[in-house]
LOKEGU-540519 format. One record per atom (N, C-alpha, C): x, y, z. Coordinates in pm, whole numbers, plus 50000, padded with zeros to 5 digits. Layout:
! LOKEGU-540519
XYZ...
END
This chain:
! LOKEGU-540519
501004988150006500024999850007500935013050009500825021749903501525034149887500995043750010502015047450096502145057550188501985070750142501025079850162500755094550113500815102350234501555111350201501415124250317501045136850231500405145150326499935157050280500175170650355500245180250278500795192750336499295197550382499175209650481498155217950475498325227750403497345238450354497625247150288498715256350305499875256350198501025261450230500835275050182501385285850286501665298750293500635307450326499545301350365498255309850392498455316650531498805328650534498795334650682497565337150703497585333450859496045339250924495945355550933494495357550909494235372150929493195375351034493565386351092492705388551221491955400151218490935402451309489865414451308488505409351257487575413151314486075408151291485765414551139486315425251103485695427650966486355420750879487665417350893488245409450770487885393550773487615389950897487165376750932485715376050863484765383050872483565384650807483735385450658484735395550628484875400150464485245384950408486025376850460486865366750400485935353350431485025354350504484255338550559483665335750451482875342350361481945334450270482795334550136483045320950108483645318949976482855314649857483485317349740482645311249613482445297949613481295292749543480965280449564482305269049514482755259949592483375252749568485175258149622484955267249717486175275149734485955279449891485965269249996485775274850130486995279450184488295273950123489655281250174490385284350059491635290550073492265294149972492575282049867492655269649904493055261149823492045248649773491325247449910490865232549906489435235149885488815227249791487385229949754486815219749846485545226649894484705218150011483285215649960482525209250026481085207349962480395222349989479305224549896478765237749904477345234449893476445242849917474865240549904474485239049777473615234049724473255231749577471785233649584471095235249477469685235649456469065229649357467855225849367467145222049240467395229549102467535219948989467735228648871466725239148831465385239148871464565251248843464965262248902465305262549024465765272249127467085281549062467765274449013469185278348943468695284448833467935277548751467525287148620466695298348646466105298348761465315311348768466475322548809467595319948864468845326648908469415335448779469505324048662470095330548546469025334848463467765331148494466575338048421466295350948467466605357148565466675369648580466965378248474468385373548449468995380548326468165376848192468105365748164467485360848022466015363948024465135362448124463875365048087463585381248095464375387448170464075403248204464215410248054464945403747962464965408847802463675412447761462785404247799461325407747775460845421047788461415425947897461165439647919461315450047803462495446747719462675457447615462925448647489463005437847481463365429747346462365433347237460865429847269459905433847179459965447347115460195456647181460355471447146461705474447073462975467547099463815467647010463745463946880463015450646879462865444446738461845453746659460785459446727459775468346639460655479446600461545484846673462165497146623463255494846532463925482846512464815478646432464335475146300463335467246311462785462146170461585467246131460755470746241459315474946183458345465746197457495463046069456605452646054457105439646054458525438546008459235425146014459595420146142459325426346245459615422346384459365407846438458255403546383458055389246430458955378446345458975380846215459985372646145461385372446176462045384846213463255386946258463325380446397462265380446487462275372846601462185358346602461585353546495461835337346459463095334746415463875343346343465085341046330466055339046460465645347946550466525349446691466285336346757464855331546771464525318746809465035306746768465105305346616465635296546564467115295646579467695304246603469345305946608469615302146772468745305746863468535300146997468655285247030467545280746958467335264746992468055258046892468465260146794469275250146691470865255946705471235268246770472435272546766473105273246899472675283646978473165285847098472965273847226471995269947201471405258247291472345244447274472235238747153473325227647134474795231747183475225243447145476515245847205476835244247354475835252647434476085250447551475445238347638474755232647556474335217347620475835209547626476465213147503477815202947511478725209647612478785224247621479755230247723479445226347833478125223447881477645217448031478665204348036478415196147916478955181947954480655181347954481245193947899482455190347921483075198848024482595208948085483085217148186481975215948285481615206748368480825203948453480795210248607482105217248618482065225748743482035240148739481405243848620481105260048608482315268348555483205259648484484315268648435483885272948309482795267748214482265275448101483355270047980482975277347879483765275447739484875278147747485395286847864486745293547880488065281047910487265270048016488355261648055488465250047949487505250147829487725241347717488815246947619488705261747616489755267347538491265266247621491075265847727492345264847795492925250547791492045243547770492775228547773492995224447624492515230347543492475228747408493935236447352494185248147418495515256747378496425253047451496395256747580497375252647700498315261747698499335259847815500275268947840500225284447845501075292647791500865308747799499625310247688499775305247570498875308747475497325308547524497155297047619496095294347638495615305547767496435309647858496385317247958495985331847898496575336747812496415349847741495185348747663494875338647620493525337847565492465338447660492635333047760491475332347872491255346047932492635353047938492515367647987491705377047915491905374647777491095382047662489665377747673489185367047680487985362247708487275366747837488105368447938487795372648067487475386548047488095393547986487695406447937486335409247876486175401047786484825401047742483545397547831483915388347897483265381148005482755393748106483995400348165483635411748235482775422448153482935424448049482275434547994480855429547978480375416747936479245411947960478475414148071479085406348186478545406648314478385419748375479495428448375479395440048447478255448548362478315449748268477275457648181475865450848174475655439448209474475432748230474215440448373474905442548459474235445348615474025461748587474915468848496474555484548485473205488348383473435479648270472355481548187471095479048240470765468848310469615461148374469155471448464470105474748570469775486248682469145499448587469875505248494469765517948427468035514848373467825502648305466655499448230465475499748346465925492548465464665492748562464615507948616465385518448615465405531848653464505538848542464665534148405463655538148321462405535948335462035524848372460535518948397460195525748531460915530648635460495536448724459985551548692460755558148629460455571048584459205571448510459145563648401457875564748306456495559948385456845553848471455385547748542454725561348579453245561648534452405574648557452345579548699452445567248781452115570248926453425577049012454605576548927455975581349007455805596548997456245606549119456275617249105457385623148988457075634348951457585640048841459315642748890459425644549017460585650649060461715640449037461175624949019462115616648987463305616948849462485625348776463075627948620464365634948658465345631148588466765636548610467535629648704467015621248774467795615148877467855601448839468355599548715468515585148666470025578748735470645586048749472235581748797471865578048938471345585549038471225583349158470475569949182469195569249122468685558849132469185545149096470155546048971470695531648929471675529949037472365537949091473425536149190472635530949304471845534949354470845528149472470505511549435470145511549324469685498249268471215488049272472005495649215473245486249218473815483749369473565490449440474215491549608473145481249646471915481249643471035469649672471225456849635471635457349522471955442149469473275436449516474385445649534475585440849615475265436549748474375445049812474205440249952473395427549958472795422249871472045409449851473265398449876474275401749786475315392349757476245393049899476155402949961477135404350071476495396350200475075394850178474655386750275474685372550234474735365850114475045354250091474435348749973474795338649896474405332149794472955327449776472625319749903471395316049918470435324549887470565337349943469415346849940469275352549829470175353449706470055356149584469145345949525469425333149517468675324149464467195324349495466985326549634465375326049697464905338349628465535350449623464925363649567464415362049409465665353449339465485349349195464015341549179464155331549267462745323049239461495331349216461355339649331459945349949354459805358549248460905364549222460925374749094460505367248992461075356648918461015349848783459525343448797459245337148910457805333548884456875344648893456825355448985456055366848958455985372548791457265374648758457265381248615456815372048511456955359148518456535352148404455105349348431454815348048543453175347148552452395362748487452905370348537452315384048499452565385348327453535381748255453565383048132452625371648071452565359648133451525350848081450035359048065449745367548156448455373948156448585384948037449515393548043449605403647923449585396347804450775388247777450415380947634449145374747608448625366947705447655359747684446335370947645446385383047708445465391047696445595396147558446855399647509447135405247399446855395647281446765383947279446785370747183445315371947176444505373947285442995375147285442385384747202443085396547213442535409947130442975405246990444195400646962444445398946803443535386746746442945378346837442245368346790440655373646737440145381046843438965387146845438715397846752439935403646693439885414646606440865411046476440275399446391441245395146285441625405346175440825415846169441145427246063442585432646114443065433246230444315437946261445425427246229445505416846210446255407046152446045410045997445045409045940444915412745795445575427145778445665437845841445925449245798447535448545810447945440445938449595440345920450015433745821449585422345757450155414445653450005422445532448795428745518448785434745390449845446745388450405454445493451315462445506452725459345466452745443345529454055437045554454275434345369453375429945315453535424045168453805437845091453405448445105453185460945023454635468045050455095466345188456545471245193457575459545148457495447545157458505438645114457855428445006458315426244901457845418844798457385406444796458365398844859458175383844877458865378944999458555367345064459285359345174460805359345174461255359945058462805357645084463345372045097462685381045063463315392645085462975397945224461915392445281461735396645449462865387345517463005374645470464125366945550465405371045521465835376745406467085382145408467455394945476466245404345476466335416445571466455412345728465745402545758465495396945916466945393745927467715385045866469055380945862470175392045890470005403345794470885413445796470635420645946469595424145974469245431746092469365422946231469445410246240469575400946325470375404946424471895411246410472675414846524472295425146617471205431946569470505442746679469625436046779469325422646742468425415146812469045406246913470485405846924471395398246969471145399947127470635407447199470395409247324469765400147391468805390547307468075381247330468495369347338469815368047349470695355747361471285355347489471145365947588472045364747701471365355247802472425351247881471745339647980472775327747964473275323747834473525309347831474985309147918475915318347902476975315947965476995316748111476065325248149475605321448332475015309448335474355304948264473625292448273474525281048338475765279348256476785271848273477815274848385477895287848410479125293848491478415292648628477155288648668476555286948792476185272448805476995263148729476575247448746476985242248898477915249848977478115241949087477065244549186476085252949153474705256949238473815244949206473675236749091472815228949062473015215249117471865210349183471925197949245472285187249157473045176149210473385165849139473125153149193473765141349172472995129649265474165124749339473565116549444474885114549555475675102749489475595096749405476535086849337477215092549226477005105049198477705110849070479305110449102480035108648995481505110148982482095124648992482585126849095483165140449107483715146648977484585138448916485255142348774484165145848672483005139748667482015142148574480615136948631479985147248693478705144148771477615146348670477095132648650476145129448518474885135248575474495133748681473205141348707473265156248687474465161548750474385176248761474325181148605475295173348526475115175448389473685178948312473035164948343471745163848303470705175048345470805178248478470115186748542470525202648460471705203748450471925217148415471395217148243471455205548161470815207148047469365208748053468665203448139467215207548139467115222148186467815227348257467885241248287468135250048146469045246748086469255254947959468145255047863467695241147868466655238947755465175243347776464885242447898463755248047967463675261247956464685270547988464825284347970464905287647838465245281847722465365285447619463985282747555463235272347596461945271747531460965284547569461005284747710460235293847785460505308447709461705310947692461895324147623461665326147483461615314147418461285314547273459775314547253459055310847352457375310947325457165325647361457605331347438457405346147492457905355147372459345354447309459605360147235458725361447112458205348247055457595347546936456245356346959455465353147079454115359247084454055372747116455165376147184455275393547244455465399347118456555395247008456995403646898455685403546824454805392946800453685392846699452585402846755452295400746901451155407546947451585421946976452765425147015453215440947002453135449746852453705443846758453365449746655452265450746592451375443046607450065442146552449175452646623449285452346794448405461046835448815473746880450105477046858450715489846908450995498146777450585511946775451115519446637452575522346617453075523446498454275523246486454865534646547454235547046558454875557246629455295556346768454595547946829454605544146947456025539646993456765531046888458035526246891459205536546906458835547446830459965555646807460615561946952461625567946933462185573347062461345583447125461165581947251460065591447320458625586947316458425576147244457025570447208456855563547341455425560947362455045554947466455395540347496455655535547394455945518747376457585519347363458405527447369459785528947350460515521747459461175508047423461635500847532460875495547624459455495647608458675488847716457205485247634457445477547548456105473847464455335468447559455805457847607454645449947691454105456247801454965465147882454615474247976453355483047910453505488647789452435495747739451235487947745451375474047682449815468447648449415464447789450005463747879449545462348012448805472548082449745486148036448835496548084447365501248003447495496247865446565501847767445405491947782445595478547805444455469647785444195462647926444935464048030444605458848159444285469848281444445482548240444355491948331445525496548411445525509648455446655515248529447255506648666446105503148718446615494748826447425481048801447105473148699447645459548672448845465048603449025478048511450235480548456451155484348526450645489948670451705496548771452455482948846451495473348866451935461248909453035453948832452505452948691453415449548587454785456848589454635467848623455745479348617456905476348712456055473148819457135470748961457755456448927457065444748883457705433848852458665434848753458625442048644459605447948568460875452748631460515462048702461725469948776462535459648861461865450948906462455441949003463415432748955462905427948826463525416848785464625422448682464615435748633465855441948584466515445148677466375451648796467245454348882468025441148922467415430448949467825416648996468645408248876468435415248740469005406948626470695408248648471045418548701472475416748768472945406848860471995398448926472345388949003473065375948919472395372348822472915361948733474305366148698474455375648655475795381048635476995383048729476415386548848477205386248965477815373449018476715363949016476925349049040477865343248942477595347348809478635343048715480195346948748480365358648774481535364048794482195356648933481305355649024481795349949165482235337349148481635330349028482135316149028483365313748932483545323748823484505321948727485715325648783485705340748825486945346548864487825337748946487075332449067488175325149174488625313049092487985307948991488675295748930489685298748821490005310348798491095312748692492125321148750491935334048770492895343048825493925340848962492935334949070493905331049182494755317149128494125308949072494955296749047496095299748945496075310548859497115314848793498075324048855498055327448988498535337849057498345351449011497265353948936497135366948854496105377148952495835372049070495235382049155495585379349282495375389549395495855383949539494945374149566495275365849676494565353649731493155355649774493075369649839491755372549852490655371849776490895372249643490165371849546489445361849545489705347949630488845335849627487485340649694487785348849818486595352049887485535358849808484085355449847483005362249789482965379049806482845381349949482455394649980483345405249919484915403949924485565412749870485395415249725484925402949656484785403949503483625412549478482635410849568481235417749543481475432749557482335437849647482555448749665483405455049558484305448249513485075452349382484125453849258483475444349229482455443349101481245452749122480895457949239480135465749274480605481449252481895484649282482605498649266482735499449113483205488049048483225489648914481965492448842480835486648879479405488248814479275503148851479335510148972479475523149006479895532548882481225528948869482015535148794481465537048628481145526048590480525523948476479145532548460478415532648532477045539448538477245554448576478445561748629478615574448609479265576648482480085568348444480485571748283479655573548194478725564348207477535564348072476245571048130476435576848259474975583648330473845577648299474005562848328472875552848331472185555748211472585555048102472255556447965471995542447922470815536747901470535522147850471255521747704470685530147616471235529747456472875528747471473495536147543474845539947529475495525847581474795516847663475635506247697475405494047609474415493147533473615483947460474915477047384475655484047312476475481347212477685468747294478055476747402478965466947489478145454747536477115453647568476535445347610476505431947517475835436747418475645430447274476975421647252478115434347260479535425447199479935414847302479795418647443480375407447534479455393647499478225396947499477485383247487477775374747346477855382847224478125376247125479505368247106480655376947180482065371747167481985359647262481185357547356481595346847463480675333447392479455336347313478805327047243479525323447131480465330247078481175325546958482235320047013482915320147111484115315747194483705300247234482275300947275481875288047309481565278747175481245282747063480895274746946482535271546897483325281046897484775275646846485315263146935484885266847072485455256847167484775241647138483425242147121482845229547105483315224546964483325232146863483695229046720485365220046755486135225846816487415219846819487375207646906486545207546986486445196847085485845184546996484835187246918484265176746847485405171746738486115181946677487085177346591488195168946643488665171146775489705163846843489095151546876487845148546890487205133946913486635127846794487125134546688486795128046534485415125046513484585136546567483295137246564482675145846428482835141646291482875146846177481545156046166480235149246186478935156246175478945166446304479315164546419479395173946500480215187746484481265183146423482365191146378481675204546296481035196546172480665205946062479585212346129478565207446191477665215546253477735225046340478735223246442479325233646523480165245546433480845240946326481515250146263480525259846193479295256546134478535264146071477825273846152477615269146287476915278246402478225289946436479335284446439480385293946466480615304446364480215301646224480455311746148479195321146159478105317346188476895323846197476995333746315477745330946418477905339646534478975348346510480185343046432480985351746390480475361146313479485359246213478835370946120478215379546239477525374346326476745383846404477615393646499478625387046533479555396346617480255405246555480885403146428481605412946336480385424546297479095420046273478335430946229477835438346330477945434446447477805442546564478625450046606479825445446593481025453746615481115467746504480925464346384481195473146300480065483746337478715480646361477645490446377477855497746505478405491746614478495496346754479645492746807480925501646752482175497946798482645502646939481615511747000481975512647132482015501247225481325489347212481445478047270482875473147270483575471847157485155467147147485645475647249485485490047231486215499747296486185496347462485015493947507484795493147670485385478047683485245468647610485815454547637487295454947620487865464147535489255465547524489755472847660489145481047739489485486647842489665474547965488405465847958488635455748041489605445448020490165442947899491085432747859492485439947902492595449347862493765458847915493975457448059493155461748118493065462248273493435448748347492685439848296492675422948330494315419048320494645420548190496055415948130497095422648249497145435748245498165444748315498175440048476496885436848538496895436648676497235419948693496775414048591497355400048630498665396648604499465401748518500795400948502501715408348637501115418648668501795424848775501525416848900500325409848898499995401149053501045387849032501175382548918501845370848896503115374448918503975386048890505415388148924505435389549066504485396249129504755399349282504535386549362503525378649302503365365549382504235351649338505205357249256506015343049223506895339649301507115344449436508005338749520507215332649643505795332549618505135321649709505585308549701504935300349795505455285249789504525279449677503415283949661502545278649545502305264049523502685257249635502275243549640500945241249722499845235049673498615233249745498645222249845499535211949784499645198749891500985193349834501885184449924503015179049877502615164649947502695152849846502685141249885504015133249843504185121549927505215113949902504835099249870505455092149784505005078949800505755069949877505655057449914506325047549995507655047949957508325048349846509615047049831510325058749879509805071149839510315084349890510305087050037509295080150111509305081550267510355071950305510645060550239511705050950296513005055350290513275065850161514495067950143514895079550243513895089550253514015102350352514245095150504513345086750541513725082150674515025076750679515645069350583516745062350605517795071550612517945081450536518895093250520518695103350651517725101950716517595111650833517955108550947518515098250973518735089051102519615097851191520745105451112521555114151192520985127851226519675129751204519075143851255519315151751187519815154151058519955161250961519895154750825519345160250709519075154250576520015162350488520735153650412521645162850280520945158550158520705168150080519875165849940520685175849853521325167849739521815174349613520865176849521520495190249479519695194549370520335189549250519705184549143520305176849028519215184748894519875188048801519015191848682519275178648604518025172948591517965159948523518245161648366519425156348326519845158248188519845144148134521245138848104521145124748074520665111248166520955115948309520675108648406521245094948389522525095348357523235084748350524115081948468525055073448497525665070348598527045081348646527345084048546528475094648516528005107448567526585112548549526135122048586526135125548729525555112948800525415112448928526595113349014527675105448954529045104749026529575117949028529695126048911530215140748905529625147149006528265148149019527755158349082527915154649225527755141049268528205137449402529525142049441530595139449356531895142349378532055156049408531505164749315531665180349323531295184749441530045181849508529495187749615530155182249759530755170049744531375164649855532695172249870533415175749762534575181349774534185195749814533275203249743533265217949773532765221449916531905212249952531105212550099531915203550195532805196150169533835188550267532745178750333531735171950260530885159650295531505148350332531535143850434532195130050463531635120150375532555111050337532225098750229530885090450274530745087450400529875077950452528665087750473528455099750491527385103750504526255100950398525015096550442524115095250335523485107250272523365107950138522735121250071521575116249969520695124649938519785122249852519845130549743519545126549628519505137049501518005141649494517835153849449516455158449414516465165049259515495158349191515395164149042513845169649029513665182048986512425187548957512255188848810511405182748740511005182248616510015195148576510295203848490509285214848453508095210348388506995213548424505625210448345505285224848283504105228348288503575238348232503885252048310504865260648286505195271048356504135280848381503025280148300502025292548303501125289048429501035275148458500385273548576501015280248695500085281148787500555288748924500645279349025499375275749086499385265249212499615251149148500005245649244500225229549182500295220349319499885208049279500185196449392501385188849372502115186549454503365182349425503415166149445503745156849378503675140649407505195138449396505675135249512507285132649507507455119149503508075111349406508295096849405509775096649421510015082549503511555078749521511795068949397513195070249380513605063049266515205058649289515465046249272516725042549288517445038349160518745047649125519215046648993520705044649005521315034248954522775033248977523285033949116522315027249215522905029749358522505041649428522085050549338521825064649410520145064549432519995073749538518725075249586518105088649545517035088349474516625101349411515275104949443515085116949463513445122049492513135129449377512185124649308511515132449172510425137749180510115149649120508895156449136508735164649017507525167548976507055174548861506335186748903506895198248846506395213548875506405222248785505515232748779505725243448704506675253548715507495253448857508325262448895509295251448991510695254748951511795246149016511915251149190512165265049194512655271549328511475268449421510155267649372509085270949473508815255749510508845246149411508825232249441509725227749528510945231149529511995228949614511775233549755511545244749766511135253549910509985243549958509095241549896507885236949948508165221050001508805212749920509385200649982510195201050090511075208550100512135211750213511285214450357510435223950317509345227750461508775216050506508155207350385507435196050439508295183050525509245182050442510295173150519510645177950653510845189750676511215193750824509995192650924508765194150863507795191650962507455177250956507595171150883506905156950896508165147150975509275149850924510425140950959510965147351084510845159251111511355165751242512925166451223513385167251090515005173251070515145185150990516265189550998516605200450942517305196350785516375198050668517375193350563518045206550492519235201650451520255211150364520125207250227520045216750146519925215549999521365220249946521925214449826523035217949776522965220349634523525235249608523375238049462524815242049384524835241849262525895247149196525545258349166526325270649157526115283149088525855283448917525005288148885524775290048756525465299348672525975297248540526745306248478525885315848396525905329448408524975339448298524615350048359523865358548284523445371048354522335369548463522365372748559521125375848670519845378448616519895390448549518665394748504517875387648397518905379848293518165370048226517665359848293518295355448388517665344648478516345349848547516345359248587515055366048650513875363748569514325368648442513175368048347512725354248289513865347448304513325333148269512865323548371513265328048487512355324248591510775326348589510455341048582509105345448564508455337748455509095334448347508235329348237508325313848202509345308648234509865293048237509615286448381509665292748509509605285248628511025281548649512115283748569513585280148595514405290148643515485295148552516115304748611517525303148699517775309548771519025307548862518345305949004518285289749022517685284349093517695287449257519165283049283519555286449459519125298149514519295311149457518865322049521517245327349529516765322249456515135320549435514605312349523515225297849543514725289949643514985297249803516205301249809516105306949941515425316949981514985326649873513965338949915512745332849918512085322249862511025312949893510865308650036511865304050042512325299250208511995310250319512835322850261512925331750373511625339250389510645340550289509235345750292508295336150370508575323450322507775313050412508115311650561509065311350584509595309450717510565320050773509795328850830510485340750881511675336751009511555327151051512445322851190513565316451114514675322651117515785317151065516465304151115516315302151261516605290351332515785278151261514475279951231513655268351166513675267851008514465276450946514575275850812515635265750758515105257550667516135248650593517235254050542518505247750533519725255450473519885254550345520305264550286520445265550143522075266650128522885258850052524245258850047524355257749886525475270349847525655270649690527185270749679527745264349586529115265849573529535261649446
END
């Protein structure tokens, strides 16, 4: 039976003070501590669907009006194109994403695995920039749109006008307050809001359909004007395809649907690596949400264009940005209309909750693991405060203007869906699935066209995304450089052979280890290395020694688990380990030996020949460089007490 020894979390300094303890107490799903995932509360899939649905379903508040303003009488046909792309494009893509990244990493994790190393990391940083654009703008735009519905309600005092920025900031502060309380509260609120909002929409759309059925001349008039304006069905479809990018906001919600997968309840017997029940439930979530939304989009776009005069959809018109709210007031009276307005305001306000939930699940899974943010970024509450402040700044910069933020929102949504489409295409190709590869490639082309068309028409979206991308890359690189001297080992495990070798060599109360860069690994290499160190350090011939060899893996990784294996070669005792960083691995291993075997290890190096500045850059990029001084510095930072610090000898 192989003996395994493990460290506690390495390098996690205790933090004191009630406020700091409270701030860092609540961790994102799956992150109870800096490194160790722990069980977390999960919820039935339909409840989590409500959390993502506050973003997805809330677009009903403005989507029918956007479609009518963009294409006029063609609104139902253009919306049908949107629905078809949702059901046969975005939905299949994200059902596959859910299967291949069942722990909430999303399509970004798929691209990381497919690309790998630094190329994969920079791709992820760019995509995280677009994701930040999507999720942060979801918060600010939805809150701003909720403010617009507040001000446009006939019962609201006139002195609310001109206070859009203040009202939006208050709504964002309330949203952040919910998440400071905890994740469970957010899901509970989302369930109530979604059930209420969808129930009221059933009444509004049902009444609108009844009005259309009982007045067939309205449909006849619409059809006559449509055929007069457009000669045949192919022209209508062509125009709908051209203007489709303007309706892309109706595709929001899929990325957050997979980002919050850790919240979805799975089965007790699920394999942790591939939880089949959780994957199945998440697919139910995505499919159900898409079907509900598709039904509402088709019926609402048809009834609003038939029942509402065209002039009311124009800027400043009574139905501008609020077509269904207009019908609620017009057909069901001001009291019901006000109730509908309140539900719309609440769900638009809370639409940012799904975005916040997505950020709280995604950011701790990538940037801390890459060493690209401080370790406190694993905790929920500090992240809520940071994201809330960013949302405040965006709101102030755009003065809570919904239209001004629409381009950035659509850009973020489309780029994320495009990246997911490319990821599943590459995955299908790698698995040799030809039919799926072709199908996903076609979907990718459609979303590529949609994203490019949206960027050309509204370049401000790319400008905002570029700001997030540059900010993320710069802060990530600075953080990576400043954190490079941490231990970075989450666990250190020794196999049975390694334990036996260390125990035998440590009988004298001290342990002598010679660091060796594995080259040829022949007998001559070990003979020369041992002779050199015994001569330079005057080590007696009979004194037992061990060799330590660290093999570099993916240097772009930051945290790692170290598995130390013992090997006997040409009569020499060798400890072997793989790590993305040589000095950090050696330091973590020495401290682990000191703690478990109660001996003081001595490590022996030879000086490297070359420019120290070159070695420094090499260490930051490749994890190697001039190992002895970096190892000593990592040890110094990890163990302030000199008398307890392992010895580093260089000669």
